[in-house]
N, C-alpha and C positions, 0 to 999 in steps of 0.2 A: 600849279597843281601838286597835291601831295601824292606820294606813293606809299602804300603799306606793304611791308615785306614780312611775311611769316617765316620766322627762323627759330621756332621753339622746340622742335623735335630732336631726337637723339641721333638720327642718321646711322643706325646700327649696321647697315649693309656696307658702309664705307669706313667702319671703325678701324680696320687694319691700316688705313691710310691717314686717318686723322681722328683724334679724340673729340673734335668739335667740328662737325661738318661745314658750317658756314665759313670757317676759316681754312678749309682745305684748299691748298694751292692748286689751281687748274691753269695750266699754261703759265705757271709761275706767279699767279695773282690769286689771293683768297677768293673763293667762290662768291661770297656776298659782296665783295668789292666790285667784282665784275657785274653783278646784278645792278648795283647802284650806278656804276659807270654807264651802263646801257640806258638806265633811266635818265641820267643827266643828258645824254646825247639826244634823247627824245624830248627834252624840255622840262623834265621834272625838276623842281627846285627845293623840295623838302621831302624827307623820308621819315616814316614812322616804322620802326623796327620792333616786332614783337618777339621777345626772347623768352626762353624757359629753361631748358636743360643747360646747365653750366652758364646761366644767364649773366652773372657778374663778370665772368671772363670775356664773354662775347661783347658785353656793353663797354668794357674797358678798351678792347681792341677797336671797336667802332668809334669811340671817342677820340682815340689817337688818329684813326683814319680821317675823321671829320676835320680835325685840326689841320692835318697835312693837306687835305683836299679842299678846304674852305667850303664845307657844305653843312647843312642843317640836318641833324638826326635827332628825332624824338624817340625816347625809349619807352616801351610798354613791357612790363613784366607779367608773364602768364604763369601763375603758380600751379595751374592745372594743366601743365604742358603734356602730361601723359594722355590726355583726352584728344579727340580729333581736332583738325585745324580750324574748324569754325569757332571753337572756344577762343583761340588766339585772336581771330578777327573781331569777335565781340568785345574782347578786352580793350581794343583800340577805339571803341566807339566814342569816348569823350573827346577825342582829338579830330573827329571827322564829321563836320557839319555840311560840307559841300561835296560834289562829285570827286572821286579819287580813283587812282589806279591801285590795283591789288595784284601782287605777284608772290611767288614763293622764293626762298633764298637759294634753291637749287635748280631753278629754271633759267637757263641761259637762252636769250633770244636776240635775234637781229633787232636793232633799235627801230627799224622800219615797222615791225609788228606793233610796237608801242605807239608809234606815230599814227598808224592806220586806225588804232583803237581810240586814240584821243581825239582825232579829227575825222568826222564831225563830232560835236559835243555829245555828252551822255544823253541817252533817252530819258526824258523826265520820269522820275519815279520808277526806274528800271535798272537792270544790270545787263551789261553786254560782255559776252565771253568771246575771246579770240579763239577761233577754231581752225584746225588744219583739215582741209578737205581731201588731202592726199592719203588715201587709205593704203597706198603702197609705200609710204615713207619708210625707208630702211632704218631710220633712227628710232622708230617706235617699238616699244616692248608691249606686245599685245596682251601679255599676262598682267601688266601693271597699269597701262594707260587708262584714263577715264574716257569712256565712249560717249558720244553725243548723237542723238537723233534730232535733226533740225529740219524745219519746214517753213518756207516763207519768211526767213530771217529770224525765226524764233526757235527756242529749244522746246522740243516736245517730250523728250526723255533724256536722262543723263545718269551714268553709273558705270562702274567697272565691268559689270556682268550683263548688261543689257544685250540681247541677241541681235537686235536690229539697230544699226547705226550708220551714219554717213559722214561722220567727222570725229576728230579727236580734240579733247580739251587740252589747251596749251598751258593752263594754269595762270593765265593773264586775264584780268577782268577790269572793266570800267564800271565802277559802282556809284550808285547814289545811296543815301542813307536808308532807303527801303530794304537794303540787304540785311540790316540789323533786325528789322521786323521779321524777315524770312528766317533768319538764324534762330530767333527765339521760338518761332512756330515749329521749325524743324526739331529743335531741342525738346520741345514739348511732346514730340512724337518719338523721341528716343534716338535721334540722329544728330550728332554734334558736328558733322562735317559741312564744309562749304558746298559740296555737291548736294547734300541734303537741302541746304537753303536754296540752291538753284532749282531743285525739284519743286519746292514750294513756289518759287517765283514763276516757274513754268506753268503751274496750276493757276496762278494769278494772271497769267499772260503778260508777265513783266520780265521774262528772260529772253534776251536777244543774243544773236551771234554776229560776228564779223569775220570774214575769211582773211587769213594771214597772207594769202596770195603767193604761196610757195616759198616764203622766206624761211630761213633756217632757225630751228630751235631744238633744244634738247633738255630733258629732265635728267639731271645727274643724280641717279639714285643708287647705282651699284658700280662695281669695278668695270664692267663692260661699258656703261654709260660714260664713266670717267675717261676711258681710253678714247671713246668716240669724240668726246668734247675736246680732248687734247689735240686730236687730229684736225677737228674743225677749226680750232683756234690757230694751229700751225699753218693751216691752209688759208687763213684770213677770212674764213666764212662766218666766224663769230668774234 
């Protein structure tokens, strides 16, 4: 199975630690290398990385890593990287005809989360989001996390500002190509984000959820997240 990694943004909140967020060392290892390593542990054998900001530099670093680690990385350049993350995913469409895993370059997760999402197989013509049902998770930044209202294994609403929710979006998805139709529909409504596409899929009754079962994950977005990630890695939890 392929995994798409969105790595196109600037990562401005961590600019004082690294000029290029995907290459920021966390626990001594570049962030995106950790994301790829977790994917390999879960059985992913090919990666499609969408770059944008300082893309040539990132692609060169990843080519060197791929040579060292004997893995396959396909590069996709998103020239519209200033737009929301759905544009990056849509740019990868030509490389994705079968179900695939989707993650972000700054989301560190226990490989067990990926395995839980991959097995059982993808819902035909749908997208499944890994969700955290622990609303008291101390690693969550409530001002930044995407909230999810789910019912009967399906997403009913998703967004950063929805008032009623019972889960958090981990940024890990098991997709089928229907996600690209949803992205196009969302863009036609003025929303370039992946969450916008999930809202469309929810309306189509094709947006599913799978509980991560309390396994650890963190979105490394700012200095506080960085320090928490370092502690989790030092403790052997990530």
